[in-house]
Every structure is written in C-alpha cells, then in structure tokens.
C-alpha positions in Angstrom: -6.9 7.5 -62.9 -3.5 9.2 -62.4 -0.4 7.8 -60.8 2.2 9.6 -58.7 5.8 8.9 -58.1 6.7 7.1 -55.0 8.8 10.0 -53.5 6.4 12.7 -54.4 4.3 14.1 -51.5 0.5 14.2 -51.8 -0.9 17.7 -51.4 -4.4 18.7 -50.7 -4.4 21.4 -53.4 -2.0 23.0 -55.9 -2.1 26.4 -54.2 0.0 25.1 -51.3 3.4 23.9 -52.6 5.6 21.9 -50.3 7.9 24.1 -48.2 11.5 24.4 -49.2 13.8 23.5 -46.3 17.3 24.8 -46.4 20.1 24.5 -43.8 19.6 28.1 -42.9 15.8 27.7 -42.3 15.9 24.4 -40.3 14.3 24.6 -36.9 16.5 23.5 -34.1 15.3 22.2 -30.8 15.9 24.7 -28.1 18.4 23.8 -25.5 16.9 23.2 -22.0 17.6 25.8 -19.5 19.1 24.9 -16.1 15.9 25.7 -14.3 13.9 23.3 -16.5 16.3 20.5 -15.9 16.2 20.8 -12.2 12.4 20.9 -12.0 11.7 18.0 -14.4 14.3 15.5 -13.0 14.9 15.1 -9.2 18.4 15.7 -8.0 20.5 12.7 -6.9 20.2 13.9 -3.3 16.4 13.6 -3.3 15.8 10.5 -5.5 16.9 7.1 -4.3 18.6 4.8 -6.8 16.7 2.1 -8.7 16.0 -1.0 -6.7 13.8 -4.1 -7.1 11.9 -2.9 -4.0 10.6 0.2 -5.9 8.6 0.4 -9.1 6.9 3.0 -11.2 3.1 3.3 -10.7 1.1 1.7 -13.5 -1.3 4.6 -13.4 1.1 7.5 -13.1 4.6 6.6 -14.2 6.1 9.7 -12.6 5.4 8.4 -9.2 7.4 5.6 -7.5 5.7 2.9 -5.4 6.9 0.4 -2.8 5.2 -2.4 -1.1 3.4 -2.2 2.2 4.5 -5.7 3.2 1.0 -7.0 2.6 0.4 -8.2 -1.0 -3.4 -8.0 -0.8 -3.2 -4.5 0.6 -0.9 -3.5 -2.3 -3.6 -4.6 -4.8 -6.2 -2.7 -2.9 -4.4 0.5 -3.4 -4.7 0.2 -7.2 -1.0 1.2 -7.8 0.4 -2.2 -6.7 1.8 -0.5 -3.6 2.0 2.8 -1.8 3.3 5.8 -3.7 6.2 7.6 -2.2 5.4 10.9 -0.7 1.9 9.9 0.5 0.4 8.8 3.7 -1.9 5.9 4.4 -4.5 5.7 7.2 -5.7 2.4 8.5 -8.9 2.9 10.6 -10.3 0.2 12.8 -13.9 0.6 14.1 -13.5 -1.6 17.2 -11.3 -2.3 20.2 -9.4 -5.0 18.3 -5.9 -4.6 17.0 -5.9 -6.0 13.5 -4.2 -2.9 12.0 -1.1 -3.6 14.1 -0.4 -6.7 12.0 -0.3 -4.6 8.8 1.9 -2.0 10.6 4.5 -4.5 11.7 4.6 -6.1 8.2 5.0 -2.5 6.9 8.1 -2.1 9.2 9.4 -5.6 8.4 9.3 -4.9 4.7 11.3 -1.7 5.3 13.9 -3.7 7.2 14.2 -6.2 4.4 14.7 -3.4 1.9 17.3 -1.7 4.1 15.1 1.3 4.5 15.1 3.8 7.4 12.1 2.9 9.6 10.9 5.5 12.1 8.3 4.6 14.6 6.5 7.2 16.7 4.9 6.7 20.2 6.0 3.2 21.1 8.4 1.7 23.6 11.9 1.5 22.3 12.9 -2.1 21.5 9.7 -3.8 22.4 7.7 -2.9 19.3 10.7 -3.8 17.0 11.2 -7.1 18.7 7.7 -8.3 17.6 8.4 -7.8 13.9 7.5 -10.9 11.8 10.1 -13.1 10.2 10.4 -14.1 6.6 8.2 -17.0 5.6 10.0 -20.2 4.5 9.4 -21.3 0.9 7.0 -24.2 0.4 8.6 -27.5 -0.4 6.2 -28.3 -3.2 6.7 -25.0 -5.0 10.3 -25.7 -6.0 9.6 -29.2 -7.1 6.6 -28.1 -9.2 8.6 -25.3 -10.8 11.7 -27.5 -11.5 9.6 -30.4 -13.0 7.5 -28.0 -15.2 10.6 -26.2 -16.5 12.6 -29.4 -17.1 10.0 -31.5 -18.8 8.1 -28.8 -20.6 4.8 -30.6 -20.5 3.0 -32.7 -23.1 1.3 -31.2 -26.1 -2.1 -32.5 -24.9 -1.8 -30.8 -21.6 -0.9 -27.5 -23.2 -3.9 -27.7 -25.6 -6.1 -28.3 -22.5 -4.7 -25.3 -20.8 -5.3 -23.1 -23.8 -9.0 -23.9 -23.5 -9.2 -22.2 -20.1 -9.9 -18.5 -20.1 -6.7 -16.5 -19.7 -8.0 -14.2 -17.0 -9.1 -17.1 -14.8 -5.8 -18.9 -15.4 -3.5 -16.0 -14.6 -5.4 -14.8 -11.5 -5.1 -18.2 -9.9 -1.8 -18.3 -7.9 -2.0 -22.1 -7.6 -2.3 -22.6 -11.3 0.5 -24.0 -13.5 0.8 -20.8 -15.4 1.7 -18.9 -12.3 4.4 -21.4 -11.2 6.0 -21.8 -14.7 7.8 -18.5 -14.4 10.1 -18.7 -11.3 11.9 -15.4 -12.2 8.6 -13.4 -12.0 7.8 -15.1 -8.7 11.3 -14.3 -7.3 10.9 -10.7 -8.4 7.6 -10.4 -6.6 9.1 -11.8 -3.5 11.9 -9.2 -3.6 9.2 -6.5 -4.0 6.8 -7.8 -1.4 8.4 -10.2 1.1 6.1 -13.0 2.4 6.2 -13.0 6.2 5.2 -15.4 9.0 3.7 -13.5 11.9 4.0 -16.5 14.2 7.8 -16.2 14.1 9.9 -13.4 15.2 12.9 -11.9 13.3 16.1 -11.0 15.1 17.2 -7.5 14.2 19.8 -5.3 15.8 18.5 -2.5 18.0 19.7 0.1 15.6 17.5 -1.1 12.8 14.5 1.0 13.9 14.5 4.6 15.0 12.1 5.6 17.6 10.4 8.9 18.6 9.2 8.6 22.1 6.1 10.5 23.2 6.3 11.8 26.7 3.2 13.0 28.7 4.4 16.6 28.4 5.3 16.5 24.7 3.4 18.5 22.1 3.0 18.0 18.4 5.6 20.6 17.7 8.2 18.5 19.7 7.3 15.4 17.7 7.8 17.3 14.4 11.1 18.7 15.6 12.5 15.3 16.4 11.3 14.0 13.0 13.0 16.9 11.1 16.2 16.2 13.1 16.2 12.5 11.9 15.6 13.6 8.3 18.4 16.1 8.6 20.8 13.5 10.0 20.0 11.1 7.1 20.7 13.9 4.6 23.9 15.0 6.3 25.3 11.4 6.2 24.6 11.4 2.5 26.5 14.6 2.0 29.5 13.3 3.9 29.5 10.0 2.0 28.5 10.6 -1.6 28.9 6.9 -2.4 26.1 5.9 0.0 22.7 6.6 -1.6 19.8 8.1 0.2 17.6 5.4 1.8 13.8 5.3 1.6 12.2 6.4 4.8 9.1 4.7 6.3 7.3 6.6 9.0 4.9 4.6 11.1 2.6 6.1 13.7 0.8 3.1 15.4 -2.2 3.6 17.7 -2.5 7.3 16.9 -4.3 9.4 19.6 -4.5 6.4 21.9 -4.8 7.7 25.5 -2.3 5.2 26.8 0.4 6.9 24.6 -1.0 10.4 24.2 -2.0 11.0 27.8 -2.7 14.7 27.4 -6.1 14.2 25.8 -7.1 17.8 25.9 -4.1 19.0 23.8 -4.1 15.9 21.6 -7.7 16.3 20.6 -7.5 20.1 20.2 -8.6 20.7 16.6 -6.1 23.5 15.7 -3.1 21.6 17.1 -4.1 18.2 15.6 -4.9 19.5 12.2 -1.7 21.6 12.2 0.3 18.5 13.0 -1.3 16.5 10.1 -0.8 19.3 7.6 2.8 19.7 8.7 3.3 16.0 8.2 1.8 16.2 4.8 4.2 19.0 3.8 7.1 17.0 5.0 6.0 14.1 2.8 5.6 16.4 -0.2 9.1 17.8 0.4 10.5 14.2 0.4 8.1 12.8 -2.2 10.9 10.6 -3.8 12.0 8.8 -0.7 9.4 8.9 2.2 6.0 7.4 3.0 3.9 7.2 6.1 1.5 4.7 7.7 -0.9 5.7 10.5 -3.2 3.4 12.4 -6.2 4.8 14.2 -9.2 3.5 16.2 -12.4 5.2 15.3 -13.8 4.3 18.7 -11.9 7.3 20.1 -14.3 9.6 18.3 -17.5 8.3 19.9 -20.0 10.5 21.7 -18.7 9.4 25.1 -15.5 11.4 24.6 -17.1 14.6 23.5 -16.9 18.0 25.1 -20.3 19.6 24.5 -19.2 23.0 25.8 -16.3 23.5 23.4 -17.0 21.3 20.4 -20.8 21.3 20.2 -23.3 18.5 20.0 -21.2 16.3 17.7 -18.1 16.3 20.0 -14.7 15.2 18.7 -16.4 13.1 16.0 -16.1 16.2 13.8 -12.3 15.6 13.7 -12.4 12.3 12.0 -13.5 13.7 8.5 -10.8 16.3 8.8 -8.2 13.7 9.6 -9.3 11.7 6.5 -9.0 14.8 4.4 -5.4 15.5 5.4 -4.2 12.0 4.6 -3.8 10.6 1.1 -5.3 7.1 1.5 -7.9 5.7 3.9 -8.7 2.0 4.5 -11.2 1.1 7.2 -11.3 -2.3 8.9 -14.6 -3.3 10.3 -14.4 -6.4 12.5 -17.5 -8.6 13.0 -19.5 -7.9 16.2 -18.4 -11.2 17.8 -14.7 -10.1 17.6 -15.3 -6.5 18.5 -16.3 -7.6 22.1 -12.8 -9.1 22.7 -9.8 -6.7 22.9 -6.2 -7.5 22.4 -4.1 -8.8 19.5 -5.8 -11.3 17.1 -5.2 -15.0 17.5 -3.6 -16.7 14.5 -3.5 -20.4 13.6 -0.2 -22.1 12.8 -1.6 -24.6 10.3 -2.2 -23.8 6.6 -5.4 -25.8 6.7 -6.9 -23.5 9.3 -6.0 -20.5 7.2 -7.8 -21.9 4.1 -10.9 -23.0 6.0 -11.0 -20.1 8.4 -13.9 -17.6 7.9 -13.4 -13.9 7.4 -13.0 -11.8 10.5 -14.4 -8.5 9.2 -15.0 -6.2 6.3 -12.8 -3.7 4.5 -13.9 -0.3 3.2 -11.9 1.7 0.7 -12.6 5.4 1.4 -9.6 7.0 -0.3 -6.8 5.9 -2.6 -3.5 7.9 -2.8 -3.2 10.2 -5.8 -6.2 8.6 -7.6 -8.7 10.1 -5.2 -7.0 13.5 -5.5 -7.4 13.4 -9.3 -11.2 13.1 -8.9 -11.7 9.3 -9.4 -14.5 7.7 -7.5 -12.9 4.7 -5.7 -15.1 4.3 -2.6 -15.9 0.7 -2.0 -17.9 -0.4 1.1 -18.4 -4.0 2.2 -17.1 -5.4 -1.0 -13.9 -6.8 0.6 -13.3 -8.9 3.7 -10.2 -9.7 5.7 -8.8 -12.4 7.9 -5.5 -12.7 9.8 -3.6 -15.9 9.3 -0.1 -17.2 9.5 1.0 -15.0 6.6 -0.5 -11.9 8.0 -3.4 -9.8 6.9 -5.3 -11.2 3.9 -7.9 -9.2 2.0 -10.2 -10.8 -0.6 -13.3 -10.0 -2.6 -16.4 -10.8 -0.6 -19.9 -11.6 -1.8 -23.0 -13.6 -0.8 -22.6 -17.1 -2.2 -25.3 -18.3 -4.6 -27.3 -21.2 -3.2 -28.5 -23.6 -5.9 -31.6 -25.7 -5.1 -31.1 -29.1 -6.7 -34.7 -30.0 -6.3 -35.9 -27.0 -8.3 -35.1 -28.8 -11.6 -37.2 -31.8 -10.6 -40.2 -29.6 -9.8 -40.1 -27.9 -13.1 -40.6 -31.1 -15.1 -44.0 -32.0 -13.6 -46.6 -33.2 -16.0 -49.7 -31.1 -16.5 -53.2 -32.7 -16.6 -55.8 -31.1 -18.8 
C-alpha cells in the first residue's frame, strides 16, 4: 500500500499530468454586457422595493407573491399567496355571492399594504365603503405568549411535547409551539392581515380607484382607462424618484353580470371577450413585478337558457367558459350546497366565535388551475377535496372528507363464544 503526500492531487492515470496554471493562462470570468444585466434584473422603475407584504415564492424564487387577504386561500394556491403578474378567477356555480367576501378582503389587504387598488364595474364609493376592518387581537393570545416566553416551561412539559409528532404539532394553530414564537406570528399578520367582515373600515374616498362601466362602453374603453391609470402611476414615479412604485391590485367583481354589463350581445361576443382577456393578460405580463388581478364570475351566466342557437350553435355561450379559464392563470371554483343556492344575496355571518367553530360547511371548493404551476405542466386539479364556510373572519377553506364512524358494539360481537 502506497501513501501520497497531503497536497499532491490524485490522478486517474499517469498519462494526464495536472495542468500548469500561470498568470497568463488563467481564465477570467467575462464581464456581463449591459443587455444581459437589464434582462436578468428588473429595473427600479418596474420592481417595487422589498416589503414584509411581499415574499419570494417557495416554488419559484424568481417570482414574488403577496397575500390575497384570505390565509386559507393563500395556502390553496401552493405558493403561499398570489404571484405578481398573474390573474386569479373565482368561479361560483350558484346565485350566491360568497366570492365577493374574498374580493373585498383582497381589496382590504391592498389598502393595508398601501397598494394601488383598482376596481372595475362597481359604484364609486359604495363598494369601497363595505371593506372589512382589521380583526382585533384575542385577549388570551397575548397572555399565553407572554407567560410561555417568561417562564419557559418545565422540563417535564417539554419532554411531553417532544413525544408528539412534529407535523401534527406545527400544523395546529392553537398549539403551544405555534404561540411560542410571537415574532413569526406578527410577521404573518403583516403579510396576511386578519379581517372582521362584520365591521367596516373607514378609508378616505381616494384610497380606491374606480373604472365605471357605462351601458355604451366597450372592452376597448375599459382597457384604455386601465392603461391611463397605469401611466399615471408611472409618471408620478418619474416625477418623484424617492417615491417607489406601488403594487397594483386589479379587481373585477361580478364579471359579465347583466346588471353591470347591460349590453349582453357585445359582452358575450367571443372575439371581443377573448380579446379583452388576452389584452389583460399581456398587461399583467408587462407589469409582472408589481401587478395582479382578481376576477369573480358566476357560472350560472353560461347555462343553456342564455344561449343563442343561431350564432353559437347547440352549446350556446357555455363554450366561452373553458376559453375564459384558459386565458387566466388560476381558477378556483366555489360550489355552494343546494340548500344555499336557492337563496340569493350576500351570505349571512355569525358574530360569535362559537358559531364559527360549530358551523357546518357551506359548500365545496374545486382547484382547477394554479398560477405558474399549471403552466409548467403540473397536475394540480382537486375536486370536492376542500370545503368552505364564511364566518366572522371571512372565507375559510379547509380539507374535507367523510368522517369515519366507529361502531362500539362491533368489538363486543367479535368476542362471542363458539359452541362445537
């Protein structure tokens, strides 16, 4: 057995001696060209500054995400929020209006983050006056966090906690491990603000920007007003360089609703509708570092009762729905239960926490498309695996499944004596 010196390199064979590196033969890293620097890193005029309200996506670190105002909806999108430069479509397959709760929380989160919120097709002032207020912190949460951080706990209690599986321990928001870190809880509240939809927040009228839809307006007119608002926000940045560009949240509630879009023939015209959605998608891609969109749509508008057999064929305007889902980046469908689909209007909420905990689910949630992930070819379609309910803190989505019923008398029947 032969030994080698410590600094001597190990070679595979003697035919290939180690290369001799001299100062004249050293390879230097090429300097980046100006074109490569501009394409790899966004310019300061397009990328907003770092903020606790924005985070990099855990799947794709090159994309920035922000919260939708609903923590359970953020988890459903797999990124922990909505990526900037994408659009999210909330479908509702009934005459109810549960999606409006998520839309108002989406706008309220933008107000809390000092974002530019643009709302299309609603009455100026009325929709913004119904934004939810911030939820007050619970009294027991501060006491529990202060007592746990001050005392530190006994050794016996810590050993008992270690016996519990870590995944069950950390996923439980009411556990001691979740309340022992108040800094992480405060950081999550800055990212996704908890709201109380039974209370109303007082905001100045200039907080939201509205794009009214007149009966004679076309999709081109709506896009022209939207581009003007984007140009105004960019011009103010060029005049005041110290003021950073704000994140823009575009909200289109009750899209294609006949009460707002009264010209049904032009609104449901396939070339005009698909051109509007494709133009909206190109605007989002051009502002991928500072803009996102949320659209709410009722699928009952695409039933066979609204079809035009002569122009669109036997399927009517139901053919448009798959095309709309193709031109958006994310699709979440809310399916209320049949008992609730008969009643129209905004959902009723309870003001007591006990009613929220004991209340049953009000419908199912289907995941049809996830931003960026579905475009990369991942299969993320989930149907009737989640359920939702609207409570005091807004829309809440949880995992749903048929509970297992255990028969206590089955064990007694198995221990019967056998006579031979």
